[in-house]
C-alpha positions in Angstrom: -0.3 0.0 -0.1 3.1 2.4 0.9 4.2 1.7 -2.2 1.5 2.2 -4.4 1.0 5.3 -2.8 4.4 6.6 -2.8 4.4 6.0 -6.7 2.5 8.6 -7.1 0.5 7.2 -10.2 -2.5 8.0 -9.6 -2.9 11.5 -7.6 -5.3 11.2 -4.6 -5.6 8.3 -2.9 -7.2 6.9 0.1 -5.8 3.4 1.7 -7.8 1.9 4.3 -7.3 -1.4 6.4 -9.6 -3.7 8.2 -9.1 -6.8 9.9 -7.5 -9.1 7.3 -7.8 -6.4 4.3 -6.1 -3.4 2.4 -8.1 -1.5 -0.1 -6.2 1.9 -2.2 -8.6 3.7 -3.8 -7.4 6.3 -5.9 -7.6 8.9 -9.0 -11.1 10.2 -8.2 -14.0 10.3 -10.6 -16.3 12.0 -8.1 -15.8 13.7 -5.4 -18.3 15.7 -2.3 -16.6 18.7 0.0 -19.1 20.0 3.1 -18.0 23.1 4.9 -19.6 25.3 6.8 -21.6 26.7 4.5 -21.4 25.4 1.3 -21.4 21.9 -0.9 -19.0 20.6 -3.3 -20.4 18.1 -5.7 -17.8 16.9 -8.3 -18.4 14.7 -10.9 -16.8 14.7 -14.9 -14.2 17.6 -14.4 -17.5 19.8 -12.9 -18.1 20.9 -10.1 -21.6 22.4 -8.7 -21.5 24.7 -5.6 -25.5 24.8 -4.0 -25.5 26.0 -0.2 -27.1 23.3 3.0 -28.9 23.7 6.1 -29.9 21.4 8.8 -27.3 18.3 9.6 -23.6 17.8 7.5 -24.6 14.2 7.7 -27.8 14.4 5.9 -26.1 16.7 3.5 -23.3 14.0 2.9 -25.9 11.5 2.2 -28.1 12.9 0.1 -25.0 13.9 -1.9 -23.8 10.5 -1.9 -27.3 9.4 -3.7 -27.4 12.1 -6.3 -23.8 11.3 -7.7 -23.8 8.7 -10.9 -22.0 6.3 -9.7 -24.3 5.7 -6.8 -23.1 1.7 -7.0 -19.8 2.6 -6.3 -17.8 2.5 -2.7 -16.7 6.3 -1.7 -14.3 6.8 0.2 -13.2 10.2 2.6 -12.4 11.6 5.8 -14.3 13.8 8.4 -13.4 16.4 10.8 -14.0 16.6 14.2 -15.9 20.1 13.5 -18.7 18.0 11.4 -20.2 17.1 15.1 -21.2 21.3 15.8 -24.5 21.1 14.7 -25.7 18.0 15.6 -24.4 19.7 19.2 -25.8 23.1 18.8 -21.8 24.4 18.7 -21.7 25.9 15.6 -20.5 29.7 16.6 -17.5 28.0 16.8 -16.9 26.7 13.9 -15.5 29.7 11.2 -17.3 29.7 7.7 -14.1 28.5 6.2 -13.7 24.7 8.0 -13.9 21.8 6.2 -16.0 19.7 7.9 -15.6 16.5 5.3 -14.3 15.2 1.9 -15.2 11.8 0.1 -14.1 10.5 -3.4 -15.5 7.8 -5.7 -12.4 6.1 -6.9 -11.9 5.0 -10.6 -9.2 2.5 -9.7 -9.7 -0.2 -6.4 -7.0 -2.0 -5.4 -8.2 -4.8 -3.0 -5.6 -7.1 -0.6 -6.0 -9.7 1.1 -5.5 -13.8 2.1 -7.3 -14.0 -1.3 -4.8 -12.2 -3.8 -4.8 -9.0 -5.4 -8.0 -7.4 -6.8 -8.0 -4.4 -9.2 -11.1 -2.8 -10.5 -11.5 0.5 -13.3 -7.9 0.3 -13.9 -6.2 -0.2 -17.4 -4.1 -3.5 -18.7 -1.4 -1.5 -18.6 -2.0 0.1 -15.1 -3.2 -3.6 -13.9 0.2 -4.6 -14.8 2.4 -1.7 -13.2 0.1 -2.1 -10.2 1.5 -6.1 -9.5 4.7 -5.4 -10.8 4.6 -2.4 -7.2 3.2 -5.0 -5.1 6.0 -7.4 -6.3 8.9 -5.3 -6.4 7.5 -4.2 -2.5 8.4 -7.1 -0.4 11.9 -7.2 -0.4 12.7 -3.6 0.3 13.9 -2.1 3.9 11.8 -0.3 6.2 12.5 3.6 6.0 14.7 5.0 8.5 12.7 7.3 11.2 13.6 11.4 12.0 13.9 11.9 15.9 10.6 13.7 17.1 10.5 15.8 21.0 7.0 15.1 21.8 7.0 17.1 25.2 7.9 20.3 23.9 4.4 21.5 24.6 4.2 26.1 23.8 0.6 24.9 24.0 0.3 25.3 27.9 -1.7 22.0 27.8 -0.7 21.5 31.7 -3.0 24.6 32.6 -5.5 23.6 30.2 -6.2 20.0 32.0 -6.3 22.5 35.6 -8.5 24.5 33.5 -10.7 21.9 33.0 -10.7 20.0 35.8 -12.5 23.2 37.7 -14.7 22.8 35.7 -15.7 19.6 36.3 -15.5 20.5 39.9 -18.1 23.2 39.2 -20.5 21.1 38.3 -20.5 22.0 33.9 -19.4 17.9 32.6 -17.9 14.9 33.8 -15.4 14.6 31.5 -13.5 16.3 28.9 -10.9 15.2 26.2 -7.9 18.0 25.7 -5.2 17.4 23.4 -2.1 19.4 22.6 -0.8 19.7 19.1 3.1 19.3 18.2 4.6 20.8 14.8 6.4 19.1 13.3 10.1 21.2 11.5 10.8 19.3 8.6 8.8 17.6 5.2 7.1 14.4 6.2 7.1 11.2 3.7 3.5 10.2 4.6 4.0 7.0 2.3 6.9 5.7 4.4 5.8 7.3 8.1 3.0 4.8 7.4 4.9 1.4 5.8 7.3 2.1 9.6 5.0 3.0 12.1 2.4 0.0 10.0 5.2 -2.4 11.0 5.4 -1.2 14.3 1.7 -1.0 15.5 -1.2 -3.5 16.3 -3.9 -0.9 15.3 -8.1 -1.6 15.3 -8.2 0.1 11.7 -5.0 2.2 9.6 -5.4 4.8 6.9 -3.3 6.4 4.2 -4.9 9.3 2.6 -4.2 12.6 0.3 -7.3 14.1 -0.1 -7.9 17.9 -0.6 -4.6 19.2 -0.1 -4.0 17.1 3.3 -1.8 14.2 4.0 -2.2 11.7 6.9 -1.3 8.6 7.7 -2.7 7.1 11.4 -3.2 3.6 13.3 -6.8 4.2 14.9 -7.1 2.0 17.8 -11.0 2.2 17.6 -14.0 2.7 15.5 -16.6 5.5 16.0 -19.0 3.4 13.9 -19.8 0.8 11.7 -22.8 -0.9 10.0 -22.6 -4.1 8.3 -25.4 -5.4 5.5 -27.6 -6.6 8.5 -28.0 -3.2 9.9 -26.0 -4.3 13.2 -24.2 -1.0 14.1 -21.2 -1.5 16.6 -19.0 1.0 18.3 -16.0 0.6 20.8 -15.4 2.9 23.0 -12.0 2.7 24.5 -11.0 4.8 27.5 -8.3 4.4 30.1 -4.3 3.9 29.5 -0.7 2.9 30.1 2.1 2.9 29.0 2.4 -0.6 26.8 5.6 -2.5 24.7 8.1 -1.6 27.7 9.1 -5.0 28.5 6.6 -8.0 30.1 7.1 -7.3 33.9 6.2 -3.8 33.1 3.7 -4.0 30.3 1.7 -6.5 32.9 2.5 -3.9 36.0 0.7 -0.9 34.4 -1.9 -3.5 33.2 -2.5 -4.4 36.2 -2.7 -0.6 37.3 -4.8 0.0 34.9 -7.3 -2.1 35.6 -7.4 -1.3 39.4 -7.4 2.4 38.8 -10.3 4.3 40.0 -10.4 6.7 38.2 -9.5 4.9 34.7 -12.9 2.9 35.2 -15.2 5.5 35.7 -13.7 7.6 32.9 -14.7 4.1 31.2 -17.7 3.1 32.5 -19.5 6.6 32.0 -18.1 6.4 28.4 -19.4 3.0 27.7 -22.4 4.5 29.4 -23.1 7.3 26.9 -22.2 5.0 23.8 -24.9 2.8 25.1 -27.5 5.9 24.7 -26.3 7.0 21.9 -26.8 3.2 20.1 -30.4 3.3 21.7 -31.6 6.0 20.3 -31.1 4.6 16.8 -31.7 1.1 17.4 -34.5 -1.1 17.8 -35.6 -1.5 21.1 -34.2 -4.5 23.2 -31.4 -5.3 20.4 -28.8 -2.8 22.4 -25.8 -4.6 24.3 -22.3 -4.7 25.6 -19.8 -7.4 25.3 -16.1 -7.5 26.3 -16.9 -5.2 29.1 -13.5 -3.5 30.4 -11.1 -5.7 28.0 -7.7 -4.5 27.9 -6.6 -3.9 24.4 -3.2 -3.6 23.3 -2.5 -0.3 20.6 1.2 0.5 19.8 2.8 1.9 23.1 -0.5 1.9 24.8 -3.0 -0.3 26.7 -6.6 0.9 27.0 -10.0 0.2 28.7 -12.7 -1.2 25.7 -15.7 -2.2 25.5 -18.5 -3.3 22.4 -21.7 -2.1 22.6 -24.0 -3.1 19.4 -27.8 -2.8 18.2 -29.7 -3.1 15.5 -30.5 -0.4 13.4 -34.1 1.3 13.6 -36.0 0.5 10.0 -36.5 4.3 9.4 -32.8 5.2 10.1 -29.5 5.2 8.2 -26.4 4.8 8.5 -25.8 8.3 8.7 -27.9 8.7 11.5 -26.6 6.5 13.2 -23.2 8.1 12.3 -24.4 11.3 13.6 -25.2 10.2 17.2 -22.2 8.6 17.8 -19.8 11.2 16.5 -17.6 12.6 17.7 -16.5 9.7 19.3 -16.9 10.0 23.4 -13.4 9.3 24.0 -12.1 12.4 22.0 -14.7 14.7 23.2 -16.6 15.0 26.3 -19.4 14.2 28.6 -21.4 15.3 28.5 -21.2 15.5 24.7 -22.3 18.6 24.4 -20.9 20.4 27.0 -18.0 18.7 26.7 -17.2 19.1 22.8 -17.9 23.4 24.0 -15.0 22.5 26.3 -12.8 20.8 23.6 -13.9 24.1 21.2 -12.8 26.6 24.3 -10.1 25.1 25.8 -7.9 23.7 22.7 -8.4 26.4 21.0 -7.2 25.9 17.4 -9.5 23.8 15.1 -8.6 20.2 15.6 -9.4 19.4 11.2 -9.1 16.0 11.5 -7.5 15.1 14.6 -10.4 12.9 16.4 -12.4 13.5 12.9 -12.6 10.1 11.0 -12.1 8.4 8.0 -15.0 6.9 6.4 -15.8 4.1 3.8 -19.7 3.9 2.5 -20.4 1.4 0.5 -23.8 1.3 -2.1 -25.6 -1.0 -0.2 -25.9 1.0 3.0 -23.1 0.1 4.9 -20.5 2.3 6.6 -17.5 2.2 8.7 -15.9 5.2 10.2 -12.5 4.5 12.0 -11.1 7.4 14.5 -8.7 8.9 13.6 -5.8 9.4 16.4 -2.0 7.9 16.5 -1.4 9.8 12.8 0.6 12.0 11.0 -0.7 15.0 9.1 0.9 17.6 6.8 -1.2 20.2 4.6 1.1 23.0 2.7 1.2 25.0 5.8 3.7 22.2 7.6 3.5 18.9 9.4 2.7 18.2 12.5 1.1 15.4 15.2 -1.5 15.8 18.2 -2.8 13.4 21.4 -4.9 14.0 23.7 -6.1 12.8 27.3 -9.2 12.5 28.8 -10.0 14.5 31.8 -12.1 13.7 34.6 -12.7 15.1 38.0 -9.6 12.6 39.3 -7.1 14.1 37.6 -3.8 15.9 37.3 -1.9 17.9 34.7 1.2 16.0 35.2 -0.6 12.4 34.5 -2.5 13.8 31.5 0.2 15.0 30.0 2.2 11.9 30.4 -0.8 10.0 28.9 0.1 12.3 25.7 3.6 11.4 25.5 2.7 8.1 25.7 0.3 7.9 23.6 2.5 10.6 20.7 4.8 7.1 20.8 2.6 5.4 18.6 4.0 7.9 16.0 6.5 9.6 16.6 8.9 7.0 16.5 8.2 6.2 13.2 8.1 10.1 11.0 10.1 9.6 8.0 11.2 13.0 7.0 10.6 13.2 2.9 
């Protein structure tokens, strides 16, 4: 996948890994771009620009239904600010903020245990793709550029202290505050993906170049999936300790994690909210929690994790499920509206793709949105990393800062300089 992306044959692309399968989707023949004030739909070299109102999720859903390639799969991303309309927080969003960018690919390359399948390519392109995949097998892993993640010009500890005070005053129960680490060099994003994926254990992963944004990430959890049987799934992760420091230290950290009241409370209230959200779009009696408070290893950290599922109600779509579950409770706060308000106030600059989602949509209505964390981001203005931590009443600024460092350990050691 990294070799296909770095070959630069197909322009824009989205690569998406789900368990047992990688898909490289490239050379868009159609696109949907949504910002705070307008919807742009592109097809066959022409772009239609319209205003939109109401729900961003419904606006994107309607636009996908109108594309001539309604039988094709769409790939793309939605930014954190996509949530502002459902949570009545639009006052915080600048009118130029990009909310979503999806594309319909001309070429799709799928690699799984059955082999390589190529759709939409010319015979010469297909031969070249097979050659690129074959030649990638014997190449060495790239070398990373050291990154200092402890530099913090954002005043993270002070912002955590401010949130703890607001929680103590009863404004909300939990908020996830994040900090940005700017990189002083241009990043080779496909090479970073390759090195990072070799050293991570994500739930999903992705690599993309779309709309002037490059990114690669190792997602620890699903925001939502809706399968062809209309089963809605979300996987809240909350509660964190470091991982990968040796068996004895990892086991000690795990024992501490599963017995720490702060981490247990943080996880339990996240599961409670996820259950309530799925219940709002599911058939009564179908929502259920499984694997409650299991420990899942995700690169440089280990988390408390649970799975919540329900059957989507007949009058609801996958986009309705995404809207109610987005942003992930583990990247926003509880209650979600007050938590998101705190994020906008205390995190400062727009998050964009960080804590948003990479999305795939099938023509059957099935949908999957994976949480964007443990990622590198790059535009013409520069490259950066970002990580956050869940702040509750028992939080301390120093511990939450350390948690951001632990999470950055899933991406920072693998960033490759261009």
